[in-house]
Steps between C-alpha positions, in 0.01 A plus 500: 500500500559801723655280767738356244611846386561618857701187580698539178582861587608404849708215355680741266544755780671244722713383210603860437604543860698177485667592173670799661749263660668429168846649449639463152858511375541775241730471203629855541502776760498864406793553259510131403661407832459139602412389850850367547658828389275698732591281793869520414484880492325515834738604773244521778381139515725397789365485850206268452128577495364849435142626471332826409154561646305780335190623677292726281270759656231529234332839456782737590635508856500835685870479582509842667257383766713188542830679557435845646719795610485535879702812573306813600567704186475213249192352662340843508549532123371145450191568709428827315524325164310184591230676700231246607721212380790575733602270782564671833859525612435318829352205308813431298739219596849651524785346300868589507660468156877470474496807275192701600559775238484750792136407551292302745279221365213289618296213365126455470361402845405154370857414401647394836643182348674697228627744762666212686643349180634842395662569837658153495652571156286245316304751293544830314302741283559644155377858487300665224541222245303451179508435128720743303651522153784740580669612823450871428122483450348827621179701512549632150510145368169442668347819359624410152405134548843406373735220609251362753401140580219372284150580642641635821195471730342186351475207739548240229789674327691591814450150646632354176801735497599409854468133416672505161775755561398680178352841564433612141328197348215261555515124486818300521581279792544544874851577616491202736398288202798625299727432798367143510555468124862584562559305823251214509767239427656567841221283644532126451120474497370579149142390573404784734559859403747717689223762524211450743185704553278455804125544450558725203461281194757568229658821630635706211817566699599133483444433129799476274552416138568139599377498860157462655420562865412210729171605659407362840246585766549586865221257581588190300713392208291482184449146372268362236166390650463121487867443427692324776799284402499315834130411494382139510516373139143373466338775705299777336792744541747237388307438178469875433873543561580218258270651237658845532851352485403303190367813332822691564726207407327444168695585183266706286542567128432869554818674630286757683339225710841350576638840607191562713540159665868554566448840661220395729646165589822668608294757688313233694821316579675815619213585732506148643877527546460828686213364710704195603789721615264724692326203665837357606595832655171521688531138614839590649348776710478787251538858620460587864474874425142616544335676207173692498225344288314620195174438686597779739564734206871439472528334160843658454627307804348177369671555165837568663463184707475307172813678374689400816386138461612502137841637601523223760452225239721663232805273571295181462363629168841598360469879510792740526297806396133597535295817446165543674209737435236576761263792523299726727201674346295801600745790464298705251371723778295768327297529822534407867877491463584519868282203592564280198872569483535427871344159442736426213801612701401261776482212251840586352656538843360173633594304191859627478559457875374140492686418180833624635449290814441195277820575306688517829353159590619362165842667536429671168511873581828545308358317199181699441431861402140619530401821323195709421366637174185704435336677205596850613469734797199710598446874483607680815182704489152372574254453214217633716368154588748423776708319240774555246550463127766335286844659526859396422789470745460298820703301753589130484596229751794258482555230764750222562845410624674626182332843537711786635264551791372800695552722198314736269620486140433801283406849609181527699315795340369812667126445519388845389286605207635676190856380560738429213387136494124555552315482167162565661300414813811357667583264216875458542756426229699200624859555593585128465427289194323167529758363254782557750301327775402194295840464335676480834256231615562304183879534534491381864298202380777409261451685173841619374528875449564436133145366466317769697454726196326215316244467777472872576563683170446841661762434772782649290344846542570477876786258548801353321529125543877542478493689830658340806211635707156353534204688348379624841707318759222371727613135474814309587602319182 
C-alpha cells in the first residue's frame, strides 16, 4: 500500500508540473477590457519578439558591496561604516559611468564580466532602490511607523511586494502575471504560457488572475512518467500511454473530473510541444555558447542556458512576448558575508556573462532585458558575526541592448551612519521606488502607459502616466 501511495503522489506531482503549461483565455482583463481591446490599445507591440528575464536574488543582496565608492574620501567613509565588511579599494574593479555623480566607483572583485558589460554599454545599475509608498518618505515616517511598506524587513512580505508591485497589501497576483493577463493574446500559441519559470516551480511573480507560469527545469523538460506518444503501440510504454490518454479523453459525469482532465491533458500536450521544439533546436546544433554547469555549483548559469534555449525556439512556438523568472539563493548573509557574498557574486557574474554571449549568438540582445530583484538591502554595519541584517535600499542590475548602458540611475547615497536617510545601523531609505523600476520594464515590454496604474496601483504617487517621459529613463522604448 505504501508503494501505491508514493507512486500516486509522484504521479500527481508530475501532473502538477505539466499543468503549469496551460494558458487560458480570460473573459475580461482588469476594467472589463477584452484581449482584443488590450492588444488594440498597445502601441509598443511593433518590432517583433521581446522578453523580460527577471533574476531574483533571494535573501537580500548586499548591493553596497556590489557597487562600491572608489574615490579616496567616499571609500574612506564606506570603510569606516562597514568596518570588517568593507572591500579594500585596490580589490575593486573600476568602472567609468557616463555620469559619475562626481564620484569614482568600483565593482565587487568577482564581477569582471559585469565590469566588461558595463564598460561596453550593455549594463547599468539603479542606485538605492527599494519598496516605498511615497516619494517623500523620511526618518520621521520610520519613527512613527507611518506610510511605510507592509512588514518592511520581512523576507516573505518584501519578496511578495517586489513580485506583485503592491507594497501595502498581501496576496494578489505577480506583476508579470498581470502583464500576461493583459498581453497574452499577442502570442499565437495559447497552449503554453507567456510566463516561464526555470527550476522554481510556480513562481509568484508569474501568476496572474488568468495566467499560470510554465515551469521547466534546466536539466530536462518535465513529462509524465510512462507517457510517450511515439512509443510502440503494443509495448509496455505504449499500453500505459494509451491508458493515460483514454483516462483523460473520457467524458465524466462529474464536471470537476472533466475540468481536471482538461487542465492536465493540455498541460501534458504543451510540455510535449515545448519538448519537440527544443529537441529540433538541439538537433540543428543548439547553442555553441559555453555555459557553466550546475554540477560545478553554477545552477544560475544552467538556468540561464535554458532561458536562452527557450528564446531560441520562441518563433517556432508562436511567441512574440515572454517573461522568465530565474533565481539565485543564499543572500541572507547574517554571518560570513564576505565569503558567501563573494561566491554569490561569482555565480551572478558568470551567469550573466554567459547569457549575454548566448543572446549575441542568437542575435537577440536588442530583444531581451535582464534585470535583478531582491528582498531588500543589508545593513551597512556588521551584526557582530561578520554578517549583516535585513535593511531597505540597495542597488539593482539591468542588462541588455535596450538598456541605456554605462550609467547609474538614481543618486548613489553617502555611506555614512546617522545620515538623513539612515534609519539605524546603516539601513537606508531608498531614493528610487521599485514601482518606477518595474513599471518602466513593463512599458518597454509593451504595456501601454494607460494600463500601468492597474498593474502598479502605487505608481501614481511617483509618476504620472500622462507624462511624455519614462518613469526612470533607463530603457529605450
